[in-house]
Structure formats: structure tokens, C-alpha cells
C-alpha atoms as an extended CHARMM CRD file, in Angstrom:
* protein
*
       250  EXT
         1         1  MET       CA              0.0000000000        0.0000000000        0.0000000000  PROA      1               0.0000000000
         2         2  ALA       CA              1.1730000000        3.5240000000       -0.6980000000  PROA      2               0.0000000000
         3         3  ASP       CA              2.0850000000        5.9430000000        2.0700000000  PROA      3               0.0000000000
         4         4  ALA       CA             -0.5180000000        6.7120000000        4.7010000000  PROA      4               0.0000000000
         5         5  GLY       CA             -1.5250000000        9.9590000000        3.0080000000  PROA      5               0.0000000000
         6         6  THR       CA             -2.4080000000        8.2990000000       -0.2830000000  PROA      6               0.0000000000
         7         7  ARG       CA             -5.7360000000        6.5400000000       -0.7080000000  PROA      7               0.0000000000
         8         8  ARG       CA             -5.9640000000        4.0120000000       -3.4950000000  PROA      8               0.0000000000
         9         9  ALA       CA             -9.0190000000        2.4200000000       -5.0660000000  PROA      9               0.0000000000
        10        10  LEU       CA             -9.4320000000       -0.5470000000       -7.3910000000  PROA      10              0.0000000000
        11        11  ILE       CA            -12.7200000000       -0.7150000000       -9.2840000000  PROA      11              0.0000000000
        12        12  MET       CA            -13.2780000000       -4.0150000000      -11.0440000000  PROA      12              0.0000000000
        13        13  ALA       CA            -15.2260000000       -3.7090000000      -14.3170000000  PROA      13              0.0000000000
        14        14  GLY       CA            -15.4020000000        0.0330000000      -13.8910000000  PROA      14              0.0000000000
        15        15  ALA       CA            -14.9930000000        1.5070000000      -17.3640000000  PROA      15              0.0000000000
        16        16  GLY       CA            -18.6790000000        2.1930000000      -17.9370000000  PROA      16              0.0000000000
        17        17  GLY       CA            -21.9450000000        2.8040000000      -16.1260000000  PROA      17              0.0000000000
        18        18  ILE       CA            -21.8210000000        2.9090000000      -12.3350000000  PROA      18              0.0000000000
        19        19  GLY       CA            -18.1190000000        2.0430000000      -12.3010000000  PROA      19              0.0000000000
        20        20  ALA       CA            -17.1080000000        4.9610000000      -14.4900000000  PROA      20              0.0000000000
        21        21  VAL       CA            -19.1220000000        7.3990000000      -12.3950000000  PROA      21              0.0000000000
        22        22  LEU       CA            -17.5770000000        5.9370000000       -9.2410000000  PROA      22              0.0000000000
        23        23  ALA       CA            -14.0810000000        6.2520000000      -10.6990000000  PROA      23              0.0000000000
        24        24  GLU       CA            -14.6230000000        9.9160000000      -11.4660000000  PROA      24              0.0000000000
        25        25  CYS       CA            -16.1260000000       10.6240000000       -8.0430000000  PROA      25              0.0000000000
        26        26  SER       CA            -13.2880000000        8.7340000000       -6.3280000000  PROA      26              0.0000000000
        27        27  ILE       CA            -10.6690000000       10.8310000000       -8.0730000000  PROA      27              0.0000000000
        28        28  ALA       CA            -12.5460000000       13.9650000000       -7.0290000000  PROA      28              0.0000000000
        29        29  ALA       CA            -12.4530000000       12.6250000000       -3.4590000000  PROA      29              0.0000000000
        30        30  GLY       CA             -8.6750000000       12.2720000000       -3.5850000000  PROA      30              0.0000000000
        31        31  TYR       CA             -8.1540000000        8.6210000000       -4.4970000000  PROA      31              0.0000000000
        32        32  ASP       CA             -5.6160000000        7.2380000000       -6.9060000000  PROA      32              0.0000000000
        33        33  VAL       CA             -7.8880000000        5.0340000000       -8.9800000000  PROA      33              0.0000000000
        34        34  THR       CA             -7.2780000000        1.9130000000      -11.0230000000  PROA      34              0.0000000000
        35        35  VAL       CA            -10.1200000000        0.6420000000      -13.1870000000  PROA      35              0.0000000000
        36        36  THR       CA            -10.3470000000       -2.7100000000      -14.9170000000  PROA      36              0.0000000000
        37        37  ASP       CA            -12.5230000000       -3.7450000000      -17.8270000000  PROA      37              0.0000000000
        38        38  ARG       CA            -12.5370000000       -6.2910000000      -20.6230000000  PROA      38              0.0000000000
        39        39  ASP       CA            -13.1250000000       -3.5410000000      -23.2000000000  PROA      39              0.0000000000
        40        40  SER       CA             -9.7570000000       -1.8740000000      -23.7490000000  PROA      40              0.0000000000
        41        41  ALA       CA            -11.1070000000        0.9250000000      -25.9500000000  PROA      41              0.0000000000
        42        42  VAL       CA            -13.6770000000        2.0110000000      -23.3610000000  PROA      42              0.0000000000
        43        43  GLY       CA            -11.1730000000        1.6530000000      -20.5140000000  PROA      43              0.0000000000
        44        44  GLU       CA             -8.4510000000        3.6300000000      -22.2280000000  PROA      44              0.0000000000
        45        45  ALA       CA            -10.9300000000        6.3530000000      -23.1570000000  PROA      45              0.0000000000
        46        46  LEU       CA            -12.0130000000        6.6640000000      -19.5280000000  PROA      46              0.0000000000
        47        47  ALA       CA             -8.3990000000        6.7840000000      -18.3540000000  PROA      47              0.0000000000
        48        48  ALA       CA             -7.6330000000        9.5660000000      -20.8220000000  PROA      48              0.0000000000
        49        49  ARG       CA            -10.7260000000       11.5080000000      -19.7730000000  PROA      49              0.0000000000
        50        50  ILE       CA            -10.4810000000       11.3500000000      -15.9690000000  PROA      50              0.0000000000
        51        51  GLY       CA             -6.8500000000       10.4300000000      -15.2530000000  PROA      51              0.0000000000
        52        52  CYS       CA             -7.2800000000        6.9690000000      -13.7430000000  PROA      52              0.0000000000
        53        53  CYS       CA             -5.0960000000        3.9510000000      -14.4440000000  PROA      53              0.0000000000
        54        54  PHE       CA             -6.6420000000        1.2930000000      -16.6820000000  PROA      54              0.0000000000
        55        55  LEU       CA             -5.8700000000       -2.4420000000      -16.6410000000  PROA      55              0.0000000000
        56        56  LEU       CA             -7.3750000000       -4.9110000000      -19.0700000000  PROA      56              0.0000000000
        57        57  CYS       CA             -9.1660000000       -7.7580000000      -17.2570000000  PROA      57              0.0000000000
        58        58  ASP       CA            -11.7690000000      -10.3430000000      -18.1670000000  PROA      58              0.0000000000
        59        59  LEU       CA            -13.5690000000      -11.2450000000      -14.9530000000  PROA      59              0.0000000000
        60        60  ALA       CA            -14.1200000000      -14.7820000000      -16.2130000000  PROA      60              0.0000000000
        61        61  ASP       CA            -10.3240000000      -15.2710000000      -16.2050000000  PROA      61              0.0000000000
        62        62  GLU       CA             -8.9030000000      -16.1200000000      -12.7680000000  PROA      62              0.0000000000
        63        63  ALA       CA             -5.3160000000      -15.4990000000      -13.8710000000  PROA      63              0.0000000000
        64        64  ALA       CA             -6.2450000000      -12.0420000000      -15.1670000000  PROA      64              0.0000000000
        65        65  ILE       CA             -7.7530000000      -11.0810000000      -11.8060000000  PROA      65              0.0000000000
        66        66  ASP       CA             -4.6260000000      -12.2760000000      -10.0210000000  PROA      66              0.0000000000
        67        67  ARG       CA             -2.4510000000      -10.2080000000      -12.3720000000  PROA      67              0.0000000000
        68        68  VAL       CA             -4.4760000000       -7.0760000000      -11.6690000000  PROA      68              0.0000000000
        69        69  VAL       CA             -4.1170000000       -7.4520000000       -7.9060000000  PROA      69              0.0000000000
        70        70  ALA       CA             -0.3950000000       -8.2240000000       -8.2000000000  PROA      70              0.0000000000
        71        71  THR       CA             -0.0050000000       -5.0510000000      -10.2760000000  PROA      71              0.0000000000
        72        72  THR       CA             -1.9340000000       -2.7110000000       -7.9850000000  PROA      72              0.0000000000
        73        73  GLY       CA             -0.8300000000       -4.1360000000       -4.6480000000  PROA      73              0.0000000000
        74        74  ALA       CA             -2.8940000000       -3.3610000000       -1.5720000000  PROA      74              0.0000000000
        75        75  VAL       CA             -5.5860000000       -0.7170000000       -1.8790000000  PROA      75              0.0000000000
        76        76  ASN       CA             -7.7780000000        1.1290000000        0.6040000000  PROA      76              0.0000000000
        77        77  LEU       CA            -10.9530000000        0.5180000000       -1.3890000000  PROA      77              0.0000000000
        78        78  LEU       CA            -11.8260000000       -2.5220000000       -3.5030000000  PROA      78              0.0000000000
        79        79  VAL       CA            -15.0850000000       -2.3540000000       -5.4220000000  PROA      79              0.0000000000
        80        80  ASN       CA            -16.3370000000       -5.4960000000       -7.1150000000  PROA      80              0.0000000000
        81        81  ASN       CA            -18.5580000000       -3.7740000000       -9.6220000000  PROA      81              0.0000000000
        82        82  GLY       CA            -18.6340000000       -6.4250000000      -12.3390000000  PROA      82              0.0000000000
        83        83  GLY       CA            -21.8410000000       -8.0030000000      -13.4720000000  PROA      83              0.0000000000
        84        84  ILE       CA            -23.6020000000       -9.2880000000      -16.5390000000  PROA      84              0.0000000000
        85        85  SER       CA            -27.3510000000       -9.3950000000      -16.9770000000  PROA      85              0.0000000000
        86        86  GLY       CA            -27.5050000000      -12.9260000000      -18.2850000000  PROA      86              0.0000000000
        87        87  PRO       CA            -30.5210000000      -14.5970000000      -19.8500000000  PROA      87              0.0000000000
        88        88  THR       CA            -34.1230000000      -13.5230000000      -19.4450000000  PROA      88              0.0000000000
        89        89  ALA       CA            -36.0510000000      -16.7920000000      -19.4920000000  PROA      89              0.0000000000
        90        90  PRO       CA            -37.9800000000      -19.1440000000      -17.1970000000  PROA      90              0.0000000000
        91        91  VAL       CA            -35.8710000000      -21.6340000000      -15.2630000000  PROA      91              0.0000000000
        92        92  GLN       CA            -36.8590000000      -24.5730000000      -17.4490000000  PROA      92              0.0000000000
        93        93  ALA       CA            -35.5160000000      -22.7390000000      -20.4970000000  PROA      93              0.0000000000
        94        94  LEU       CA            -32.1810000000      -21.6680000000      -19.0050000000  PROA      94              0.0000000000
        95        95  ASP       CA            -29.0750000000      -23.0200000000      -20.6930000000  PROA      95              0.0000000000
        96        96  PRO       CA            -26.7780000000      -24.4320000000      -17.9550000000  PROA      96              0.0000000000
        97        97  GLN       CA            -23.7560000000      -23.0720000000      -19.8060000000  PROA      97              0.0000000000
        98        98  MET       CA            -25.2050000000      -19.5520000000      -19.6870000000  PROA      98              0.0000000000
        99        99  TRP       CA            -25.9730000000      -20.0740000000      -15.9810000000  PROA      99              0.0000000000
       100       100  ARG       CA            -22.3580000000      -20.9970000000      -15.2610000000  PROA      100             0.0000000000
       101       101  ALA       CA            -21.0050000000      -18.1140000000      -17.3530000000  PROA      101             0.0000000000
       102       102  LEU       CA            -23.1240000000      -15.6470000000      -15.3820000000  PROA      102             0.0000000000
       103       103  LEU       CA            -22.0090000000      -17.0630000000      -12.0320000000  PROA      103             0.0000000000
       104       104  ASP       CA            -18.3680000000      -16.8480000000      -13.1300000000  PROA      104             0.0000000000
       105       105  VAL       CA            -18.6210000000      -13.0790000000      -13.5930000000  PROA      105             0.0000000000
       106       106  ASN       CA            -21.2220000000      -12.0850000000      -11.0110000000  PROA      106             0.0000000000
       107       107  LEU       CA            -20.1820000000      -14.2750000000       -8.0730000000  PROA      107             0.0000000000
       108       108  THR       CA            -16.9000000000      -16.0940000000       -8.6370000000  PROA      108             0.0000000000
       109       109  ALA       CA            -15.0340000000      -12.9810000000       -9.8140000000  PROA      109             0.0000000000
       110       110  PRO       CA            -15.7640000000      -11.0010000000       -6.5980000000  PROA      110             0.0000000000
       111       111  PHE       CA            -14.6130000000      -14.0270000000       -4.5940000000  PROA      111             0.0000000000
       112       112  LEU       CA            -11.3820000000      -14.2420000000       -6.6070000000  PROA      112             0.0000000000
       113       113  ALA       CA            -10.6900000000      -10.5130000000       -6.2770000000  PROA      113             0.0000000000
       114       114  CYS       CA            -11.2330000000      -10.6530000000       -2.5100000000  PROA      114             0.0000000000
       115       115  ARG       CA             -9.1790000000      -13.8290000000       -2.2290000000  PROA      115             0.0000000000
       116       116  ALA       CA             -6.2460000000      -12.1220000000       -3.9450000000  PROA      116             0.0000000000
       117       117  MET       CA             -6.5560000000       -8.6790000000       -2.3330000000  PROA      117             0.0000000000
       118       118  ILE       CA             -7.4090000000       -9.4480000000        1.2990000000  PROA      118             0.0000000000
       119       119  PRO       CA             -3.9550000000      -10.8990000000        2.1570000000  PROA      119             0.0000000000
       120       120  LEU       CA             -2.3310000000       -7.7360000000        0.8040000000  PROA      120             0.0000000000
       121       121  MET       CA             -4.6620000000       -5.4930000000        2.8050000000  PROA      121             0.0000000000
       122       122  LEU       CA             -4.0030000000       -7.5320000000        5.9380000000  PROA      122             0.0000000000
       123       123  ALA       CA             -0.2480000000       -7.3080000000        5.4180000000  PROA      123             0.0000000000
       124       124  ALA       CA             -0.4480000000       -3.5380000000        4.9180000000  PROA      124             0.0000000000
       125       125  GLY       CA             -2.2080000000       -3.2120000000        8.2730000000  PROA      125             0.0000000000
       126       126  GLN       CA             -4.1730000000       -0.0990000000        7.3470000000  PROA      126             0.0000000000
       127       127  GLY       CA             -7.6670000000       -1.5640000000        7.2370000000  PROA      127             0.0000000000
       128       128  GLY       CA             -9.7950000000       -0.6400000000        4.2790000000  PROA      128             0.0000000000
       129       129  SER       CA            -13.1290000000       -1.1460000000        2.6180000000  PROA      129             0.0000000000
       130       130  VAL       CA            -14.5070000000       -3.7680000000        0.2490000000  PROA      130             0.0000000000
       131       131  VAL       CA            -17.7850000000       -3.0630000000       -1.5060000000  PROA      131             0.0000000000
       132       132  ASN       CA            -19.5040000000       -5.7790000000       -3.5030000000  PROA      132             0.0000000000
       133       133  MET       CA            -22.1670000000       -4.8830000000       -6.0310000000  PROA      133             0.0000000000
       134       134  SER       CA            -25.2760000000       -6.9800000000       -5.5430000000  PROA      134             0.0000000000
       135       135  SER       CA            -28.7880000000       -6.0530000000       -6.6660000000  PROA      135             0.0000000000
       136       136  VAL       CA            -32.2900000000       -5.6110000000       -5.3430000000  PROA      136             0.0000000000
       137       137  ALA       CA            -32.9360000000       -8.7920000000       -7.3360000000  PROA      137             0.0000000000
       138       138  ALA       CA            -31.1020000000      -10.6760000000       -4.5840000000  PROA      138             0.0000000000
       139       139  ARG       CA            -34.0000000000       -9.9380000000       -2.2320000000  PROA      139             0.0000000000
       140       140  ILE       CA            -36.9600000000       -9.5350000000       -4.5670000000  PROA      140             0.0000000000
       141       141  GLY       CA            -37.0340000000      -12.0510000000       -7.3930000000  PROA      141             0.0000000000
       142       142  TYR       CA            -37.6000000000      -10.8430000000      -10.9120000000  PROA      142             0.0000000000
       143       143  ARG       CA            -39.7120000000      -13.1290000000      -13.0410000000  PROA      143             0.0000000000
       144       144  ASN       CA            -37.5730000000      -14.8860000000      -15.6790000000  PROA      144             0.0000000000
       145       145  ARG       CA            -34.3580000000      -13.6280000000      -14.0390000000  PROA      145             0.0000000000
       146       146  ALA       CA            -33.4590000000      -16.5820000000      -11.7910000000  PROA      146             0.0000000000
       147       147  ALA       CA            -29.8050000000      -16.8060000000      -12.8760000000  PROA      147             0.0000000000
       148       148  TYR       CA            -29.1500000000      -13.1400000000      -12.1830000000  PROA      148             0.0000000000
       149       149  ALA       CA            -31.0340000000      -13.1700000000       -8.8760000000  PROA      149             0.0000000000
       150       150  ALA       CA            -29.1950000000      -16.2650000000       -7.6860000000  PROA      150             0.0000000000
       151       151  SER       CA            -25.7920000000      -14.8190000000       -8.5300000000  PROA      151             0.0000000000
       152       152  LYS       CA            -26.5050000000      -11.5610000000       -6.7320000000  PROA      152             0.0000000000
       153       153  ALA       CA            -27.8990000000      -13.3810000000       -3.6840000000  PROA      153             0.0000000000
       154       154  GLY       CA            -24.6050000000      -15.2870000000       -3.5660000000  PROA      154             0.0000000000
       155       155  VAL       CA            -22.7800000000      -11.9580000000       -3.3650000000  PROA      155             0.0000000000
       156       156  LEU       CA            -24.6630000000      -11.2330000000       -0.1360000000  PROA      156             0.0000000000
       157       157  GLY       CA            -23.4820000000      -14.4890000000        1.3960000000  PROA      157             0.0000000000
       158       158  LEU       CA            -19.8960000000      -13.7440000000        0.4070000000  PROA      158             0.0000000000
       159       159  THR       CA            -20.1670000000      -10.2500000000        1.8710000000  PROA      159             0.0000000000
       160       160  ALA       CA            -21.6000000000      -11.3820000000        5.2080000000  PROA      160             0.0000000000
       161       161  ALA       CA            -19.0220000000      -14.1210000000        5.7290000000  PROA      161             0.0000000000
       162       162  LEU       CA            -16.0240000000      -12.0310000000        4.7040000000  PROA      162             0.0000000000
       163       163  ALA       CA            -17.0960000000       -9.1320000000        6.9270000000  PROA      163             0.0000000000
       164       164  ARG       CA            -16.8620000000      -11.4130000000        9.9400000000  PROA      164             0.0000000000
       165       165  GLU       CA            -13.5270000000      -12.8300000000        8.8700000000  PROA      165             0.0000000000
       166       166  VAL       CA            -11.6800000000       -9.5290000000        8.5010000000  PROA      166             0.0000000000
       167       167  GLY       CA            -13.5660000000       -7.0670000000       10.7070000000  PROA      167             0.0000000000
       168       168  ARG       CA            -11.0530000000       -7.3040000000       13.5610000000  PROA      168             0.0000000000
       169       169  HSD       CA             -8.3690000000       -6.1350000000       11.1600000000  PROA      169             0.0000000000
       170       170  GLY       CA            -10.1810000000       -2.9010000000       10.3310000000  PROA      170             0.0000000000
       171       171  ILE       CA            -11.4370000000       -4.0950000000        6.9550000000  PROA      171             0.0000000000
       172       172  ARG       CA            -15.1240000000       -3.4490000000        6.3420000000  PROA      172             0.0000000000
       173       173  VAL       CA            -17.1020000000       -5.4270000000        3.7710000000  PROA      173             0.0000000000
       174       174  ASN       CA            -20.5060000000       -4.2880000000        2.5530000000  PROA      174             0.0000000000
       175       175  ALA       CA            -22.8260000000       -4.8590000000       -0.3680000000  PROA      175             0.0000000000
       176       176  ILE       CA            -24.7800000000       -2.3500000000       -2.4150000000  PROA      176             0.0000000000
       177       177  LEU       CA            -28.1830000000       -3.3860000000       -3.7880000000  PROA      177             0.0000000000
       178       178  PRO       CA            -29.2130000000       -1.0190000000       -6.5800000000  PROA      178             0.0000000000
       179       179  ALA       CA            -32.5610000000       -1.1630000000       -8.3010000000  PROA      179             0.0000000000
       180       180  THR       CA            -33.1730000000        0.1810000000      -11.8020000000  PROA      180             0.0000000000
       181       181  THR       CA            -30.1830000000        2.4590000000      -12.3780000000  PROA      181             0.0000000000
       182       182  ARG       CA            -29.8380000000        4.8940000000      -15.2250000000  PROA      182             0.0000000000
       183       183  GLY       CA            -27.4490000000        3.7020000000      -17.9430000000  PROA      183             0.0000000000
       184       184  LYS       CA            -26.9880000000        1.6130000000      -21.0830000000  PROA      184             0.0000000000
       185       185  ARG       CA            -27.1420000000       -1.6820000000      -19.2160000000  PROA      185             0.0000000000
       186       186  ILE       CA            -30.6400000000       -1.1660000000      -17.8650000000  PROA      186             0.0000000000
       187       187  ASP       CA            -31.7930000000       -0.1190000000      -21.3280000000  PROA      187             0.0000000000
       188       188  GLN       CA            -30.8170000000       -3.5780000000      -22.5970000000  PROA      188             0.0000000000
       189       189  VAL       CA            -32.4250000000       -5.2950000000      -19.6030000000  PROA      189             0.0000000000
       190       190  LEU       CA            -35.6780000000       -3.4700000000      -20.3080000000  PROA      190             0.0000000000
       191       191  ARG       CA            -35.5640000000       -4.4680000000      -23.9690000000  PROA      191             0.0000000000
       192       192  ASP       CA            -35.0100000000       -8.1190000000      -22.9980000000  PROA      192             0.0000000000
       193       193  TYR       CA            -37.7700000000       -7.9570000000      -20.3880000000  PROA      193             0.0000000000
       194       194  ALA       CA            -40.1750000000       -6.4660000000      -22.8980000000  PROA      194             0.0000000000
       195       195  ALA       CA            -39.4130000000       -9.2190000000      -25.4100000000  PROA      195             0.0000000000
       196       196  ALA       CA            -39.8420000000      -11.9680000000      -22.8000000000  PROA      196             0.0000000000
       197       197  THR       CA            -43.1790000000      -10.6310000000      -21.5270000000  PROA      197             0.0000000000
       198       198  ALA       CA            -44.7400000000       -9.3550000000      -24.7700000000  PROA      198             0.0000000000
       199       199  LEU       CA            -44.7190000000       -5.7870000000      -23.4690000000  PROA      199             0.0000000000
       200       200  SER       CA            -43.6740000000       -2.7160000000      -25.3790000000  PROA      200             0.0000000000
       201       201  PRO       CA            -40.3970000000       -1.0890000000      -24.2520000000  PROA      201             0.0000000000
       202       202  GLU       CA            -42.4250000000        1.7500000000      -22.7770000000  PROA      202             0.0000000000
       203       203  GLU       CA            -44.6780000000       -0.6560000000      -20.8590000000  PROA      203             0.0000000000
       204       204  ALA       CA            -41.6380000000       -2.5410000000      -19.5520000000  PROA      204             0.0000000000
       205       205  ARG       CA            -40.0460000000        0.6760000000      -18.3300000000  PROA      205             0.0000000000
       206       206  ASP       CA            -43.2800000000        1.7890000000      -16.6550000000  PROA      206             0.0000000000
       207       207  ARG       CA            -43.6000000000       -1.5850000000      -14.9150000000  PROA      207             0.0000000000
       208       208  PHE       CA            -40.0690000000       -1.3360000000      -13.5200000000  PROA      208             0.0000000000
       209       209  LEU       CA            -40.4540000000        2.2780000000      -12.4170000000  PROA      209             0.0000000000
       210       210  GLY       CA            -43.8570000000        1.4970000000      -10.9160000000  PROA      210             0.0000000000
       211       211  ARG       CA            -42.0760000000       -0.6280000000       -8.3120000000  PROA      211             0.0000000000
       212       212  HSD       CA            -39.9670000000        2.3630000000       -7.1790000000  PROA      212             0.0000000000
       213       213  ALA       CA            -41.5570000000        4.4930000000       -4.4670000000  PROA      213             0.0000000000
       214       214  THR       CA            -39.8130000000        7.4800000000       -6.0240000000  PROA      214             0.0000000000
       215       215  GLY       CA            -41.0840000000        6.6510000000       -9.5120000000  PROA      215             0.0000000000
       216       216  ALA       CA            -37.6090000000        7.4260000000      -10.8470000000  PROA      216             0.0000000000
       217       217  LEU       CA            -34.4530000000        5.6430000000      -11.9040000000  PROA      217             0.0000000000
       218       218  VAL       CA            -31.5860000000        5.4080000000       -9.4300000000  PROA      218             0.0000000000
       219       219  GLU       CA            -28.7180000000        7.7180000000      -10.3960000000  PROA      219             0.0000000000
       220       220  PRO       CA            -25.1760000000        6.2570000000      -10.5670000000  PROA      220             0.0000000000
       221       221  GLU       CA            -23.8900000000        9.1940000000       -8.5220000000  PROA      221             0.0000000000
       222       222  ASP       CA            -26.0940000000        8.1110000000       -5.5970000000  PROA      222             0.0000000000
       223       223  ILE       CA            -24.3490000000        4.7390000000       -5.5480000000  PROA      223             0.0000000000
       224       224  ALA       CA            -20.9000000000        6.3200000000       -5.8640000000  PROA      224             0.0000000000
       225       225  ASP       CA            -21.6080000000        8.6350000000       -2.9440000000  PROA      225             0.0000000000
       226       226  MET       CA            -22.6130000000        5.7190000000       -0.7130000000  PROA      226             0.0000000000
       227       227  ILE       CA            -19.5140000000        3.6930000000       -1.6120000000  PROA      227             0.0000000000
       228       228  LEU       CA            -17.2520000000        6.6190000000       -0.7710000000  PROA      228             0.0000000000
       229       229  PHE       CA            -19.1320000000        7.1640000000        2.4930000000  PROA      229             0.0000000000
       230       230  LEU       CA            -18.5820000000        3.5180000000        3.4450000000  PROA      230             0.0000000000
       231       231  ALA       CA            -14.8800000000        3.8390000000        2.6200000000  PROA      231             0.0000000000
       232       232  GLY       CA            -14.4160000000        7.0150000000        4.6320000000  PROA      232             0.0000000000
       233       233  PRO       CA            -14.0930000000        7.6780000000        8.3750000000  PROA      233             0.0000000000
       234       234  ALA       CA            -17.8510000000        7.9400000000        8.8470000000  PROA      234             0.0000000000
       235       235  GLY       CA            -18.2210000000        4.3430000000        7.6730000000  PROA      235             0.0000000000
       236       236  ARG       CA            -15.7520000000        2.8560000000       10.1450000000  PROA      236             0.0000000000
       237       237  SER       CA            -18.4500000000        0.9860000000       12.0950000000  PROA      237             0.0000000000
       238       238  ILE       CA            -20.4670000000       -0.2040000000        9.1010000000  PROA      238             0.0000000000
       239       239  THR       CA            -19.7120000000       -3.7210000000        7.9270000000  PROA      239             0.0000000000
       240       240  GLY       CA            -21.5840000000       -6.8250000000        6.8490000000  PROA      240             0.0000000000
       241       241  GLN       CA            -24.4700000000       -4.6700000000        5.6240000000  PROA      241             0.0000000000
       242       242  PHE       CA            -26.6620000000       -4.9750000000        2.5460000000  PROA      242             0.0000000000
       243       243  ILE       CA            -27.5240000000       -1.4160000000        1.5700000000  PROA      243             0.0000000000
       244       244  GLY       CA            -30.3780000000       -0.8460000000       -0.8390000000  PROA      244             0.0000000000
       245       245  ILE       CA            -30.0490000000        2.1700000000       -3.0890000000  PROA      245             0.0000000000
       246       246  ASP       CA            -33.2880000000        1.4540000000       -4.8140000000  PROA      246             0.0000000000
       247       247  GLY       CA            -35.7410000000        4.3330000000       -4.6730000000  PROA      247             0.0000000000
       248       248  GLY       CA            -37.9610000000        2.3350000000       -2.3360000000  PROA      248             0.0000000000
       249       249  PHE       CA            -38.2390000000       -0.6240000000       -4.7050000000  PROA      249             0.0000000000
       250       250  GLU       CA            -40.8110000000       -3.2910000000       -3.8320000000  PROA      250             0.0000000000
């Protein structure tokens, strides 16, 4: 880990969407930021725009995750932001290969990143924060989204167990559960949902937003602000928590 005055963040799969907003907010908050992504063009463009470091990484590749952690060394903030939407289909129609591919990225990759980074954070002796990106789907099942919901529920189990393993060393581990968040990814989810349920795109969007008490999409900046709060001094007693940033989703 760098000297005590330098805060460092590693954002896995952070070149777009929530991750890119978080990277920009983290730099504004004084962090040296490294972002990974499997899309080198998008990652390099983000690095050029905001001044972060970019490392190419496919979250389905265990060796690639290990290389990233070996390159960055210990950080103060690790954010496991990666996730793929996976198939929209009833359970009986799910392809087991697609199920496994989704679990590799959404659940196994956060485990591998924590497995590689935690020993370095422990050795540095400065505590730190790990934030795992789950989803409101982990608590409230979406019809035809069993693979995604199962993967994100697994993230909660990982978060709870790890928090108890490393809490005495000053490392906090929490999970964020967003609902429908503004960005390109949710646009594709809504298109898939509409196709699977014979709704129009507008009807699909209205159905999703109708489950938000606010009637509005979650903004990526709201999630970034919470992650930075958890990583800062005010979050020192918050660990093992599943924090919904969901506009009152039900």
C-alpha cells in the first residue's frame, strides 16, 4: 500500500456505467484510482478523460484477476462492480452453460478478487473497505431472471461471511443493492424484459419504475456517494451490511 496519506481504489469492471461514475467521483475525493474492464477501448478512453489507471481484465479469467491485484498491490478501497445481466427466461428454459457463465462473472469474480486482495490489505495493516455490487434482485425475485437473482444473492453471502472474517483487522465489507439504475445496461435489460413478456419497451419501463416508491431511476452518482461514504471515516463501524439504493423498490 502507498504511504498513509495516499488513498488508493481498485474498481473491477469500472470503465462504464456505475463504475465509471464511481471512478470519477473517487478521483474527485482524492483517491488514486485503477479501473479494470474487458473492453480496452472504453477503458483507455475513460483513463484519458479522468486520469485513472486502466488495466485490461476479463472477470471470467482467474489469472487475469490475479495479475491485476499483483499489479496494484494493496488498496484502501476494492469495489467489485462487475456483473452481466444474463438470460431472461424461465428456469426450465435456461441453458446451464449460460448459468455458469453468469455465475463466473457475477459471483466467482468477486470471490477471486477478494481472495487475492485481502492478504495484501491484511499485510499492509491499514484496514480498508470492500464493496460488492449486488442487486435488489437478490432480495426480490424478478420473473424470468433466476440466474441473475441467484448470482446476486450469492454476493450477499460472500459479503456477510467475509465481513466477519476480517472485521477485527479494520477491513469493512458491505454490499450495495441497486434497483433500476440509469445507464446503457438497464436499457438492454428493459428491452429483454419487454421481449420476454410481450410488453412494449415503454410498458416494460413503466412496470419497472412502478415498483420504485420514487417513480424514478436510481442515479449512478447516488451509488458512488454511498460507496465513498462507506470507505471514509464515517463508515468505520459499518460492515456486513446490505444497503439498498433502490428508490424504495418493492
